[in-house]
C-alpha positions in Angstrom: 12.8 -22.0 31.2 13.3 -22.0 27.4 13.4 -18.8 25.4 12.8 -18.6 21.7 14.8 -16.0 19.7 12.6 -14.9 16.8 14.0 -13.2 13.8 11.4 -11.5 11.5 11.6 -11.1 7.7 8.3 -9.4 7.1 8.6 -8.9 3.4 10.1 -12.3 2.7 13.5 -11.3 1.2 14.8 -14.8 2.2 12.2 -16.4 0.1 12.3 -14.0 -2.9 16.1 -13.7 -3.1 17.5 -16.9 -1.6 14.6 -19.3 -2.1 14.4 -20.1 1.6 11.0 -21.1 2.9 10.1 -20.3 6.5 10.0 -21.2 9.2 13.6 -22.0 9.8 14.4 -23.5 13.2 17.7 -24.2 14.8 21.2 -22.6 15.0 22.7 -24.4 12.0 19.7 -24.0 9.8 19.5 -20.2 10.6 23.2 -19.8 10.1 23.0 -21.5 6.6 20.0 -19.3 5.7 21.9 -16.1 6.7 25.0 -17.2 4.7 22.8 -18.0 1.6 21.0 -14.6 1.6 24.2 -12.5 2.3 25.9 -14.4 -0.5 23.0 -13.7 -2.9 22.7 -10.0 -1.8 25.5 -8.7 0.5 23.6 -5.4 1.0 20.4 -6.9 2.4 19.8 -5.9 6.0 17.7 -9.0 6.7 20.8 -11.2 6.6 22.6 -8.9 9.0 19.6 -9.1 11.3 19.6 -12.9 11.3 23.4 -12.8 12.0 22.6 -10.5 14.9 20.0 -12.9 16.2 22.6 -15.8 15.9 25.2 -13.7 17.9 22.6 -12.9 20.6 21.8 -16.6 20.8 25.5 -17.4 21.3 25.8 -14.7 24.0 22.9 -15.9 26.0 24.2 -19.5 26.0 27.8 -18.6 26.8 27.1 -15.7 29.3 24.2 -17.0 31.3 23.9 -20.6 30.2 20.3 -20.0 29.2 18.2 -22.6 27.4 17.5 -20.9 24.1 16.4 -21.7 20.6 16.4 -19.6 17.5 14.1 -19.4 14.5 13.5 -17.3 11.4 9.9 -16.7 10.2 9.2 -15.1 6.8 6.2 -13.1 5.6 5.2 -12.1 2.2 6.0 -9.4 -0.4 2.5 -8.0 0.2 3.4 -6.4 3.5 0.4 -6.0 5.7 -2.5 -8.4 6.2 -1.1 -11.1 3.9 2.5 -11.0 5.4 1.4 -10.9 9.0 -1.1 -13.7 8.5 1.7 -15.8 7.1 4.0 -14.9 10.0 1.3 -15.9 12.5 0.9 -19.2 10.8 4.7 -19.9 10.9 5.1 -18.9 14.5 2.2 -21.3 15.3 4.1 -24.0 13.4 7.3 -23.4 15.4 5.5 -23.4 18.8 3.6 -26.6 17.9 6.8 -28.6 17.5 7.0 -29.2 21.2 9.6 -26.7 22.3 7.6 -25.6 25.4 8.9 -22.1 25.2 8.2 -19.7 28.1 8.9 -16.4 26.3 10.4 -14.9 23.2 13.0 -12.4 22.2 12.3 -10.5 19.0 15.3 -9.6 16.8 14.7 -7.4 13.7 16.4 -5.0 11.4 13.9 -2.1 11.8 10.8 -0.6 13.3 8.6 -2.0 10.5 8.9 -5.5 11.9 7.6 -4.3 15.2 4.1 -4.4 13.7 4.3 -8.2 14.3 4.7 -7.8 18.0 0.9 -8.1 18.7 0.8 -11.4 16.8 3.7 -12.8 18.9 2.3 -11.5 22.2 -0.9 -13.3 21.5 1.1 -16.6 21.5 3.8 -16.0 24.1 5.3 -13.3 26.3 8.0 -11.2 24.7 10.9 -10.5 27.0 12.3 -7.7 24.9 12.9 -6.5 21.3 16.4 -6.1 19.9 17.1 -4.0 16.8 20.1 -4.7 14.6 21.2 -1.4 13.0 23.7 -1.7 10.1 26.4 1.0 10.2 27.2 3.0 7.0 29.9 5.4 6.0 28.4 8.9 6.0 30.7 10.6 3.4 29.3 12.2 0.3 30.4 9.4 -2.1 28.7 6.8 0.1 25.5 8.9 0.2 25.4 9.1 -3.5 26.0 5.4 -3.8 23.1 4.6 -1.4 20.8 7.0 -3.3 21.6 5.2 -6.6 21.1 1.8 -5.0 17.8 2.9 -3.5 16.6 3.9 -6.9 17.2 0.3 -8.0 15.5 -1.1 -4.9 12.1 -2.5 -5.8 10.5 -1.6 -2.5 11.8 2.0 -2.6 10.7 2.3 -6.2 7.2 1.1 -5.5 6.7 3.3 -2.4 8.3 6.6 -3.7 9.6 6.8 -7.3 6.6 5.5 -9.1 3.9 7.5 -7.1 6.1 10.7 -7.5 6.3 10.0 -11.3 2.6 9.6 -11.5 2.0 12.9 -9.7 4.3 14.8 -12.0 3.0 13.2 -15.2 -0.7 13.7 -14.1 -0.1 17.3 -13.4 1.7 17.8 -16.7 -1.0 16.0 -18.7 -3.9 18.0 -17.0 -2.0 21.3 -17.5 -1.5 20.4 -21.2 -5.2 19.6 -21.5 -6.1 23.0 -20.1 -3.7 24.7 -22.5 -5.2 22.9 -25.5 -8.7 23.7 -24.3 -7.9 27.4 -24.1 -6.4 27.3 -27.5 -9.5 25.8 -29.0 -12.3 27.5 -27.0 -10.9 30.9 -26.3 -9.0 31.0 -29.7 -5.9 32.4 -28.1 -2.7 32.5 -30.2 -0.1 32.7 -27.4 0.8 30.6 -24.4 2.3 31.9 -21.2 6.0 30.8 -21.4 6.1 30.0 -17.6 3.0 27.7 -17.8 4.3 26.0 -21.0 7.7 25.4 -19.4 6.3 24.0 -16.2 4.0 21.7 -18.2 6.8 20.5 -20.4 9.2 19.9 -17.4 6.6 18.0 -15.3 5.7 15.7 -18.2 9.3 14.9 -19.0 10.2 14.5 -15.3 7.1 12.3 -14.6 7.9 10.1 -17.6 11.6 9.8 -16.5 10.6 8.8 -13.0 8.2 6.2 -14.3 10.8 4.8 -16.7 13.3 4.6 -13.8 10.6 2.9 -11.8 10.3 0.0 -14.2 8.0 1.2 -17.0 10.8 1.0 -19.6 9.8 2.2 -23.1 11.9 -0.2 -25.2 10.3 -2.0 -28.1 10.0 -5.3 -26.3 8.6 -3.6 -23.1 6.0 -1.8 -25.1 5.0 -4.9 -27.0 4.8 -6.8 -23.8 2.7 -4.1 -22.2 0.2 -4.2 -25.1 0.0 -8.0 -25.0 -0.6 -7.9 -21.3 -3.4 -5.3 -21.7 -4.9 -7.3 -24.5 -4.8 -10.5 -22.5 -6.2 -8.7 -19.4 -9.0 -7.3 -21.6 -9.9 -10.7 -22.9 -9.9 -12.4 -19.5 -11.8 -9.7 -17.6 -13.9 -7.9 -20.2 -16.4 -6.3 -17.7 -13.7 -5.1 -15.3 -11.5 -3.8 -18.1 -14.5 -1.9 -19.6 -15.3 -0.4 -16.2 -11.7 0.9 -16.0 -12.0 2.5 -19.5 -15.4 4.1 -18.6 -14.0 5.4 -15.3 -11.0 6.9 -17.1 -13.3 8.7 -19.5 -15.5 10.0 -16.7 -12.4 11.6 -15.1 -11.4 13.3 -18.3 -15.0 14.5 -19.0 -15.3 15.6 -15.3 -12.1 17.7 -15.6 -13.5 19.5 -18.7 -17.0 19.9 -17.4 -15.9 21.2 -14.0 -13.6 23.6 -15.7 -16.4 25.0 -18.0 -18.8 25.3 -15.0 -16.1 27.1 -13.0 -15.3 29.5 -15.8 -18.9 30.4 -16.3 -19.7 30.6 -12.5 -17.1 32.8 -11.0 -14.2 35.2 -11.8 -12.4 35.0 -8.4 -9.4 32.6 -8.5 -10.0 31.3 -4.9 -13.7 30.7 -5.6 -12.8 29.1 -8.9 -10.6 26.5 -7.2 -13.4 25.7 -4.6 -16.1 25.4 -7.3 -13.9 23.2 -9.5 -13.1 20.8 -6.5 -16.8 20.6 -5.5 -17.9 19.8 -9.0 -15.1 17.4 -9.9 -15.7 15.5 -6.6 -18.9 13.9 -8.1 -17.2 13.0 -11.3 -14.4 11.3 -9.4 -16.9 9.4 -7.3 -18.7 8.4 -10.5 -15.5 6.9 -11.8 -14.8 5.0 -8.6 -18.5 3.8 -8.5 -18.1 2.5 -12.1 -15.0 0.6 -11.3 -16.4 -1.0 -8.1 -19.6 -2.0 -9.9 -17.5 -3.5 -12.7 -15.6 -5.5 -10.1 -18.8 -6.7 -8.5 -20.2 -7.8 -11.9 -17.0 -9.6 -12.7 -17.2 -11.5 -9.4 -20.8 -12.4 -10.1 -19.9 -13.6 -13.7 -17.2 -15.9 -12.4 -19.3 -17.0 -9.4 -17.0 -15.5 -6.8 -18.4 -14.2 -3.5 -18.7 -10.4 -3.5 -16.7 -9.3 -0.4 -17.9 -6.7 2.0 -15.0 -4.5 1.0 -16.8 -3.6 -2.2 -19.8 -2.3 -0.4 -17.6 -0.6 2.2 -15.6 1.1 -0.5 -18.8 2.4 -2.2 -20.3 3.7 1.0 -17.1 5.3 2.3 -16.2 6.9 -1.0 -19.8 8.3 -1.1 -19.3 9.8 2.4 -16.0 11.4 1.2 -17.8 12.9 -1.8 -20.5 14.4 0.5 -17.9 15.7 3.0 -15.7 17.3 0.3 -18.6 18.9 -1.5 -20.2 20.2 1.7 -16.8 21.5 3.0 -15.9 23.3 -0.3 -19.2 25.1 -0.4 -19.1 25.9 3.3 -15.7 27.5 2.8 -17.3 29.5 -0.1 -19.9 30.8 2.4 -17.3 31.8 4.9 -15.4 33.7 2.3 -18.6 35.4 1.2 -19.0 33.8 -2.3 -22.4 32.2 -1.6 -25.5 33.0 0.5 -26.6 31.4 3.8 -29.4 29.5 2.0 -26.9 27.6 -0.1 -24.6 27.2 2.8 -27.3 25.4 4.9 -27.6 22.8 2.1 -23.8 22.4 2.2 -23.9 21.8 5.9 -26.5 19.1 5.4 -24.3 17.3 2.9 -21.4 17.6 5.3 -23.3 16.0 8.1 -24.7 13.3 5.8 -21.2 12.4 4.7 -20.1 12.1 8.3 -23.0 9.8 9.2 -22.4 7.6 6.2 -18.7 7.4 7.0 -19.4 6.3 10.6 -22.0 3.8 9.4 -19.7 2.3 6.8 -16.8 2.1 9.3 -19.0 0.2 11.8 -20.0 -2.3 9.2 -16.4 -2.8 8.1 -15.3 -3.3 11.6 -18.0 -5.8 12.3 -17.1 -7.9 9.3 -13.3 -7.6 9.9 -13.7 -8.8 13.5 -15.9 -11.7 12.4 -13.3 -12.7 9.8 -10.5 -12.4 12.4 -12.5 -14.5 14.8 -13.0 -17.2 12.2 -9.3 -17.1 11.4 -8.4 -17.5 15.0 -10.7 -20.5 15.4 -9.1 -22.1 12.3 -5.6 -21.5 13.7 -6.6 -23.1 17.0 -8.1 -26.1 15.3 -4.9 -26.4 13.2 -2.7 -26.2 16.2 -4.8 -28.8 18.0 -4.7 -31.2 15.1 -0.9 -30.7 14.9 -0.4 -31.4 18.6 -2.6 -34.5 18.4 -0.5 -35.8 15.5 2.7 -35.0 17.4 1.5 -36.9 20.5 0.6 -39.9 18.4 
């Protein structure tokens, strides 16, 4: 009975930081890979996880005399479908080398790698999963140090810092636009100090977080950004134009929804509901414009238009119907509109649910068909590899 100890690097830190291409099979090869990564980045938990797998390999051989082998498989920075497909390809490569493995032991540095368990189970039985947890000093200075290091971590920045900065900056810009609109349309001469302070703070905070997230505003960075935008606009004129039009639709939608809200109701609660129901269609129009631009771009360059484009259009339309219907139904419950208007809102709500279910069924059908084709291709590849090995 031969057991394969599998260490997972789902986001491919070994490849990105140490230049190690998976799969890596064998005790010596895995040990050298772990040493290379921890030398490059001593704080990376993936190196500790691989050392943990190596230690477990030694324990099984010394304690029970088991016949074991160890391997490292690496994914991709695009964590999800891309990385897991690459991990599946690499584990097939390892299994096709003639090891005749009866089961596997998964060793990883966290719960995120457990998403690969279904991929492994489809190949061999998993005996158990072992997590390698890196211990840290919990004093205040260490906590500050880890926070500072996290702000420099690309994965943390992409997941938290940049989205948070976009939220703050968007809120500040929209608030500033409303203030300017009031100054021009209502001809007011004073601004509420609290509103002005909040607007100023959110714009500054959003800009700071984006700058910390990588959007540095130095001269070279700005020039590089403009050159990138210019090159992108030349290479993808239709798609770039669709993004510009979509952005304009969002800005116009904010102003238009605000004007309609101001002229329709005086109640603050009703004003919020009216604004959201009106702005929903402008937002869908912006999304529709972008998706149509993407489809035209694919057609121009003779690329196949994927089903995800049509799924996105249908599903976003269902969301628009649901949000519009829900906002107006809430207005009826609160007594802001009549039953006749509410009936139409319920119709929009039901229509949105029907479209959502229909689009989900279509997406599931195409996804299963694609996975089936991918499975057949992997089986054919494994068969060809086995035939070449036997020869």
